[in-house]
C-alpha positions as CSV (number, residue, x, y, z in Angstrom):
1,M,0.0,0.0,0.0
2,N,1.1,3.6,-0.6
3,I,0.9,6.4,2.0
4,Y,-2.6,7.4,1.1
5,E,-4.0,3.8,1.2
6,Q,-2.4,3.2,4.6
7,Y,-3.7,6.6,5.8
8,L,-7.3,5.6,4.7
9,A,-6.9,2.2,6.4
10,L,-5.8,3.9,9.6
11,Q,-8.7,6.4,9.4
12,A,-11.2,3.6,8.9
13,K,-9.7,1.7,11.8
14,K,-9.0,-1.3,9.5
15,T,-5.4,-1.4,10.8
16,T,-3.1,0.2,13.3
17,A,0.3,1.9,13.1
18,L,1.8,-1.0,15.0
19,S,0.3,-3.5,12.5
20,L,1.7,-1.5,9.6
21,L,5.1,-1.5,11.2
22,N,5.0,-5.2,12.0
23,D,4.0,-5.9,8.4
24,A,6.9,-3.7,7.1
25,V,9.4,-5.5,9.3
26,E,8.1,-8.9,8.1
27,R,8.5,-7.8,4.4
28,Y,12.0,-6.6,5.3
29,H,13.0,-10.0,6.6
30,K,11.4,-11.7,3.6
31,T,13.5,-9.5,1.2
32,K,16.6,-9.1,3.4
33,E,18.9,-10.6,0.7
34,K,18.4,-7.4,-1.3
35,N,19.9,-5.5,1.7
36,P,18.0,-2.2,1.5
37,I,18.2,-1.4,5.2
38,G,21.3,-1.2,7.2
39,V,19.8,-1.2,10.7
40,L,16.3,-1.3,12.2
41,S,15.4,1.4,14.8
42,P,14.8,0.2,18.4
43,W,12.4,3.1,18.8
44,A,10.1,2.2,15.9
45,K,7.5,0.2,17.9
46,N,7.2,2.9,20.6
47,Q,6.6,5.5,17.8
48,A,3.9,3.3,16.3
49,R,2.2,2.8,19.7
50,K,2.3,6.5,20.3
51,A,0.7,7.1,16.9
52,D,-2.1,4.6,17.7
53,H,-2.6,6.1,21.1
54,E,-2.9,9.6,19.6
55,R,-5.5,8.5,17.1
56,Q,-7.5,6.8,19.8
57,K,-7.5,10.1,21.6
58,G,-8.6,12.0,18.5
59,F,-5.2,13.8,18.1
60,Y,-4.5,14.0,14.4
61,R,-1.1,15.0,13.0
62,G,-1.6,14.6,9.3
63,L,-1.2,12.1,6.4
64,L,2.1,10.6,7.7
65,Q,0.9,9.8,11.2
66,G,1.6,6.2,11.9
67,I,3.1,5.5,8.5
68,P,6.4,3.5,8.4
69,C,9.4,4.8,6.5
70,V,13.1,4.6,6.3
71,I,15.7,7.4,6.2
72,K,19.0,7.2,4.3
73,D,21.9,6.3,6.6
74,N,23.7,9.6,6.2
75,I,21.0,11.4,8.1
76,M,21.5,11.9,11.8
77,Y,18.9,10.1,13.9
78,A,19.5,9.9,17.7
79,D,17.8,6.5,18.2
80,G,20.9,4.8,19.7
81,T,22.0,3.3,16.3
82,P,25.0,4.6,14.3
83,T,24.7,6.9,11.4
84,T,27.4,5.5,9.1
85,A,27.0,6.5,5.4
86,N,27.6,2.8,5.0
87,S,31.2,3.3,6.1
88,Y,32.8,1.0,8.7
89,A,34.9,4.0,9.7
90,L,31.7,5.6,11.1
91,K,30.5,2.6,13.0
92,D,30.9,4.4,16.4
93,F,29.1,7.6,15.3
94,I,26.0,7.5,17.5
95,P,24.3,10.9,17.0
96,Q,22.9,12.6,20.1
97,H,20.6,14.9,18.1
98,N,18.3,14.5,15.2
99,A,18.7,16.2,11.9
100,P,16.0,18.9,11.4
101,I,14.2,16.8,8.8
102,V,14.1,13.9,11.2
103,E,12.5,16.1,13.8
104,R,9.9,17.2,11.2
105,L,9.1,13.5,10.3
106,L,8.7,12.6,14.0
107,S,6.5,15.7,14.6
108,A,4.3,14.6,11.8
109,G,3.9,11.2,13.5
110,A,5.9,9.2,10.9
111,V,7.3,5.9,12.2
112,I,11.0,5.7,11.3
113,M,11.6,2.0,10.9
114,G,15.3,2.2,10.3
115,K,18.2,3.6,8.3
116,A,18.4,2.7,4.6
117,N,21.6,1.5,3.0
118,L,23.5,3.5,0.5
119,S,26.6,3.7,-1.6
120,E,29.5,4.5,0.8
121,F,29.8,8.2,1.5
122,A,27.0,8.7,-1.0
123,Y,29.2,7.3,-3.8
124,F,32.1,9.6,-3.0
125,M,34.6,7.1,-1.9
126,G,36.4,4.6,-4.2
127,D,37.3,4.1,-7.8
128,E,35.1,3.6,-10.9
129,K,34.9,-0.2,-10.1
130,M,33.0,0.5,-6.9
131,P,29.4,-0.7,-7.5
132,S,26.4,1.5,-6.6
133,G,24.9,0.6,-3.3
134,Y,28.1,-0.9,-1.9
135,G,29.7,0.0,1.4
136,S,32.0,-1.4,4.0
137,M,29.5,-1.2,6.9
138,Y,26.5,-3.0,5.6
139,G,27.6,-4.4,2.2
140,Q,25.9,-4.4,-1.2
141,V,22.3,-3.3,-2.0
142,K,20.8,-5.3,-4.9
143,H,18.2,-4.3,-7.5
144,P,14.7,-5.2,-6.4
145,T,13.7,-7.4,-9.4
146,D,16.8,-8.1,-11.6
147,E,20.1,-8.3,-9.9
148,T,22.0,-8.0,-13.2
149,I,20.8,-4.4,-13.4
150,D,22.7,-1.7,-11.6
151,P,20.4,-0.1,-9.0
152,Y,22.4,3.1,-9.1
153,G,23.1,5.3,-6.2
154,S,23.6,6.6,-3.8
155,S,20.1,6.5,-2.4
156,T,20.0,2.9,-3.4
157,G,18.6,1.3,-0.3
158,S,15.9,4.0,0.0
159,A,14.7,3.2,-3.5
160,V,14.9,-0.5,-3.2
161,A,13.0,-0.5,0.2
162,V,10.1,1.4,-1.6
163,A,10.2,-0.8,-4.7
164,L,10.1,-4.0,-2.7
165,G,7.0,-2.7,-0.8
166,V,8.8,-2.7,2.6
167,V,7.8,0.9,3.3
168,P,5.5,3.2,1.3
169,F,8.1,6.0,1.4
170,A,11.7,6.7,2.2
171,I,14.0,9.7,2.5
172,G,17.0,9.8,0.2
173,T,19.6,12.5,-0.6
174,E,21.1,13.8,-3.8
175,T,24.2,15.7,-4.8
176,N,24.2,14.9,-8.5
177,G,21.6,12.3,-9.5
178,S,21.4,10.2,-6.3
179,L,17.6,10.5,-6.1
180,M,16.8,10.5,-9.8
181,A,19.1,7.6,-10.8
182,P,18.0,4.9,-8.3
183,A,14.3,6.0,-8.7
184,H,14.6,5.5,-12.4
185,Q,16.3,2.1,-12.1
186,C,14.0,0.8,-9.4
187,Q,10.8,2.2,-11.1
188,I,9.6,4.4,-8.3
189,V,8.9,8.2,-8.0
190,A,11.3,10.6,-6.4
191,L,11.5,14.4,-6.1
192,K,14.8,16.4,-5.8
193,P,13.6,19.6,-4.3
194,T,14.8,23.1,-5.1
195,H,18.2,23.3,-3.4
196,G,17.8,25.0,0.0
197,I,14.1,24.5,0.7
198,V,14.8,21.3,2.7
199,S,17.3,21.6,5.5
200,A,20.6,19.7,4.9
201,E,21.7,20.2,8.5
202,G,22.6,16.9,10.2
203,I,23.2,15.1,6.9
204,I,26.8,13.9,6.3
205,P,27.8,16.3,3.5
206,I,29.5,16.2,0.1
207,S,28.5,19.6,-1.2
208,P,26.6,22.3,0.7
209,T,25.9,24.0,-2.7
210,Q,24.2,20.9,-4.1
211,D,23.2,18.4,-1.3
212,T,19.5,18.0,-0.6
213,A,17.2,15.4,0.9
214,G,14.0,14.4,-0.9
215,P,11.1,11.9,-0.8
216,M,11.0,8.5,-2.6
217,A,7.6,6.8,-3.0
218,N,5.3,4.9,-5.3
219,T,3.2,7.9,-6.3
220,V,3.6,11.6,-6.9
221,F,0.8,12.3,-4.4
222,D,2.9,10.5,-1.7
223,C,5.9,12.6,-2.6
224,A,3.8,15.7,-2.2
225,A,2.6,14.5,1.2
226,V,6.2,14.0,2.4
227,M,7.2,17.4,1.0
228,D,4.5,19.0,3.1
229,V,6.5,17.7,6.1
230,L,10.1,18.1,4.9
231,V,10.0,21.7,3.7
232,D,10.5,24.3,6.3
233,D,7.4,26.5,6.6
234,H,9.3,29.7,5.8
235,Q,10.5,28.0,2.5
236,K,7.0,27.3,1.3
237,P,5.4,29.6,-1.4
238,K,3.1,31.2,1.1
239,P,1.8,30.7,4.7
240,G,-0.3,27.5,5.0
241,F,0.8,26.2,1.6
242,S,0.3,22.4,1.1
243,Y,1.9,20.6,-1.8
244,V,-0.9,18.0,-1.6
245,D,-3.7,20.6,-1.9
246,D,-1.7,22.3,-4.6
247,L,-2.0,19.2,-6.8
248,K,-5.5,20.3,-7.8
249,S,-4.3,23.7,-9.0
250,M,-2.7,22.8,-12.3
251,K,-3.4,25.2,-15.1
252,K,-5.4,23.8,-18.1
253,K,-2.7,23.7,-20.7
254,P,0.8,23.5,-19.3
255,R,3.8,24.0,-21.6
256,I,6.3,21.2,-21.6
257,G,9.7,21.2,-23.3
258,M,10.9,17.9,-24.7
259,L,14.7,18.1,-24.5
260,E,17.0,16.2,-26.9
261,L,20.8,16.5,-26.8
262,T,22.5,16.9,-30.1
263,N,25.7,15.2,-28.9
264,Y,23.8,12.3,-27.3
265,P,21.1,11.3,-29.8
266,Y,18.3,9.0,-28.7
267,S,18.3,5.4,-29.9
268,E,15.4,4.1,-32.1
269,I,13.8,2.5,-29.0
270,E,14.2,5.7,-27.1
271,K,12.7,7.7,-29.9
272,K,9.7,5.5,-29.9
273,H,9.4,5.9,-26.1
274,L,9.6,9.7,-26.5
275,E,6.8,9.6,-29.1
276,D,4.7,7.5,-26.7
277,V,5.3,10.1,-24.0
278,K,4.3,13.0,-26.4
279,S,1.1,11.1,-27.4
280,R,0.1,10.8,-23.7
281,M,0.8,14.4,-23.0
282,N,-1.1,15.5,-26.1
283,A,-4.1,13.4,-25.0
284,L,-4.0,15.5,-21.8
285,G,-4.2,18.6,-23.8
286,W,-0.7,19.8,-23.0
287,D,1.3,22.1,-25.2
288,I,4.5,20.2,-26.2
289,Q,7.6,22.1,-27.4
290,S,10.6,20.1,-28.9
291,L,14.0,21.6,-28.0
292,S,17.5,20.5,-28.6
293,I,20.9,21.7,-27.1
294,T,24.4,20.5,-27.0
295,Y,25.1,19.0,-23.6
296,P,28.1,20.8,-22.0
297,P,30.7,18.8,-20.0
298,L,29.3,19.9,-16.6
299,E,32.3,18.3,-14.8
300,N,31.8,19.1,-11.1
301,F,34.1,16.5,-9.6
302,E,36.8,19.0,-8.9
303,T,34.5,21.4,-7.0
304,L,32.9,18.5,-5.2
305,K,36.3,17.2,-3.9
306,R,37.1,20.6,-2.5
307,E,33.7,21.1,-0.9
308,F,33.7,17.6,0.5
309,K,36.9,18.0,2.5
310,V,35.9,21.3,3.9
311,S,32.3,20.5,4.7
312,L,33.0,16.9,6.0
313,N,35.8,18.2,8.3
314,D,33.5,20.9,9.7
315,F,30.7,18.3,10.2
316,L,33.0,15.8,12.0
317,S,34.5,18.5,14.2
318,K,30.9,19.2,15.5
319,H,30.3,15.5,16.4
320,A,33.6,14.3,17.7
321,G,32.1,13.8,21.1
322,E,29.5,11.4,19.5
323,G,32.0,8.9,18.3
324,A,32.6,10.4,14.8
325,P,36.2,10.4,13.5
326,K,38.2,13.6,13.9
327,D,38.4,14.4,10.2
328,L,38.8,13.1,6.7
329,A,42.4,12.2,7.4
330,A,41.3,10.0,10.3
331,I,38.8,8.2,8.1
332,I,41.5,7.5,5.5
333,A,43.9,6.2,8.2
334,F,41.1,4.0,9.7
335,N,40.4,2.5,6.2
336,E,44.1,1.9,5.7
337,A,44.3,0.1,9.1
338,N,41.2,-2.1,8.1
339,Q,42.1,-2.6,4.4
340,E,40.4,-6.0,4.0
341,R,37.0,-4.7,4.9
342,C,37.3,-1.0,4.0
343,L,39.3,-0.8,0.9
344,R,37.8,-3.4,-1.4
345,Y,37.5,-0.7,-4.0
346,G,40.0,1.7,-2.7
347,Q,39.5,5.2,-1.5
348,K,40.8,7.3,-4.4
349,T,38.1,10.0,-4.0
350,L,38.9,10.4,-0.3
351,L,42.6,10.6,-1.0
352,D,42.1,13.1,-3.8
353,S,39.9,15.2,-1.6
354,Q,42.4,15.2,1.2
355,E,44.9,16.8,-1.1
356,K,42.7,19.8,-1.6
357,P,42.9,23.1,0.4
358,D,41.5,23.2,4.0
359,Q,39.3,26.1,3.0
360,L,37.4,27.0,-0.2
361,D,39.8,29.2,-2.1
362,V,39.7,31.5,-5.2
363,E,40.2,28.6,-7.5
364,F,37.1,26.9,-6.1
365,F,34.9,29.9,-6.7
366,R,36.3,30.3,-10.2
367,L,35.5,26.7,-11.1
368,K,32.1,26.9,-9.4
369,N,31.2,30.1,-11.3
370,E,32.0,28.5,-14.6
371,L,30.1,25.4,-13.7
372,M,27.0,27.4,-12.7
373,Q,27.0,29.3,-16.0
374,E,27.0,26.0,-17.9
375,A,24.4,24.5,-15.6
376,S,22.1,27.5,-16.0
377,Q,21.2,26.6,-19.6
378,L,18.2,24.5,-18.7
379,D,16.8,27.2,-16.4
380,T,17.3,29.8,-19.1
381,L,15.3,27.6,-21.6
382,L,12.5,27.3,-19.1
383,Y,12.1,31.1,-19.0
384,T,12.9,31.8,-22.6
385,H,10.2,29.4,-23.9
386,Q,7.8,30.1,-21.1
387,L,7.8,26.5,-20.1
388,D,6.3,24.9,-17.0
389,A,8.8,22.0,-17.1
390,M,11.4,20.3,-19.3
391,V,11.3,16.5,-19.8
392,T,14.1,14.1,-20.6
393,L,14.4,10.3,-20.7
394,G,17.2,10.3,-18.1
395,W,18.8,12.4,-15.4
396,L,21.2,15.2,-16.3
397,S,23.5,17.4,-14.2
398,F,21.8,20.7,-14.9
399,A,19.2,20.5,-12.0
400,P,21.5,19.3,-9.2
401,I,24.3,21.8,-10.0
402,F,22.1,24.8,-10.6
403,G,19.6,23.9,-7.9
404,N,16.4,23.4,-10.0
405,P,13.8,20.8,-8.7
406,S,13.5,17.6,-10.6
407,L,11.1,14.7,-10.5
408,C,11.4,11.1,-11.7
409,T,8.4,9.1,-12.7
410,P,8.6,5.4,-13.9
411,E,7.8,4.4,-17.4
412,G,8.1,0.6,-17.2
413,W,10.5,-1.6,-19.1
414,L,11.7,-1.5,-22.6
415,E,13.9,-4.3,-24.0
416,G,14.6,-5.5,-20.5
417,Q,15.8,-2.1,-19.1
418,P,13.9,0.2,-16.8
419,K,12.8,3.5,-18.4
420,G,11.6,6.7,-16.8
421,L,11.0,10.4,-17.2
422,V,12.9,13.1,-15.5
423,W,11.1,16.4,-15.2
424,V,13.0,19.6,-14.4
425,G,11.2,22.8,-13.2
426,K,12.0,26.4,-12.2
427,K,13.6,27.0,-8.8
428,H,11.0,27.3,-6.0
429,D,8.3,25.9,-8.3
430,D,8.4,22.4,-7.0
431,G,4.6,22.4,-6.8
432,T,4.2,22.7,-10.5
433,L,6.4,19.6,-11.1
434,L,4.3,17.7,-8.6
435,Q,1.1,18.8,-10.3
436,L,2.4,17.7,-13.7
437,G,3.7,14.4,-12.5
438,H,0.5,13.7,-10.6
439,A,-1.7,14.4,-13.7
440,Y,0.6,12.4,-16.0
441,Y,1.6,9.5,-13.8
442,D,-0.8,9.1,-10.8
443,Q,-4.0,9.7,-12.8
444,S,-3.1,7.5,-15.7
445,K,-2.1,4.8,-13.2
446,L,-5.4,5.0,-11.5
447,S,-7.3,4.9,-14.8
448,S,-5.3,2.0,-16.2
């Protein structure tokens, strides 16, 4: 069941939060070989009982009250279990405080079942041979239906837990594709919010200029419900704004840009897929514009390595008293001392980052400025052509680098490979993306 179905069942007293949690734990054990969850929370049952007690007393917190979920294991949660980023080097990091987004989930009555597995340090660790979803703490996450397919990362466990039906929603994080890619591969929905509207405090960082948390679920409606909770009130479009309520506000004839890249032409099967997408949108009465550009290099690895060292060292210095390593150098040394477990795929990215300056310097800002100019092209197209969204058949680096919101909706399987749509919108217009995705995906799913 998705969030809304579980909510209705709770409202009708056909189930309880504790029953939903027990069912989720049972599904987890049945699918444990896929390894989506690193650790179960010892607090989950008490949270479920609290949600049931509040409902009995007539105290209502919202759509997420009593709904089980998992959070990515790079998000601080002070439930007595470690927050590790799937790194054995962080096995002793037991947070004493919750990340703000965890506080918001708990305040909404969500039941945090555990911490989802991920690619080690959010896939900012080893060499190119390191598989998505692998880490030295909890091992390898596997694709939910076909283990020959790369589940992609780094929010791999979050995506797989949803795809397997263990939980109706999960929280992932993205720096450059880590929400969109696993959602695409696992055939679920995910939203990468506009950068900055969801607090990144208490999340093990890579890049403060790109990192964001976001919802992963089976429907766009459910992502909207989670966004109502995740987004700080002062970051919403207006007081009292609800992404769920806003789903009904879509204008009659939205303008959608279909983006093709001249230097990465679509295959024949992809062209057919794109024509099918256009046909469905035309049937909805939407205005479709075909656009093409040359995809720029958008190489942000150099800036990320510089940001990673500075932001990680700052994060670790604030949590040394909670068992976190002292700094990046200490993590590297720990991994060297535990090579058999920790360096199966090396730590080249960590070593490269360690060589960077201790502070962000003039060279960083020069590189970042050039990168932002390249990444702004999609945002410029949105305004130039008066578009409500751009659509592509895969994830691109424009949105995560420049900060635009993006949404992934599943498109099923073609020639044995998962296909999806990635929607990109204007900054601070996340509601429009959710409206479009809801009309295109949720409504067609309900009518099929």
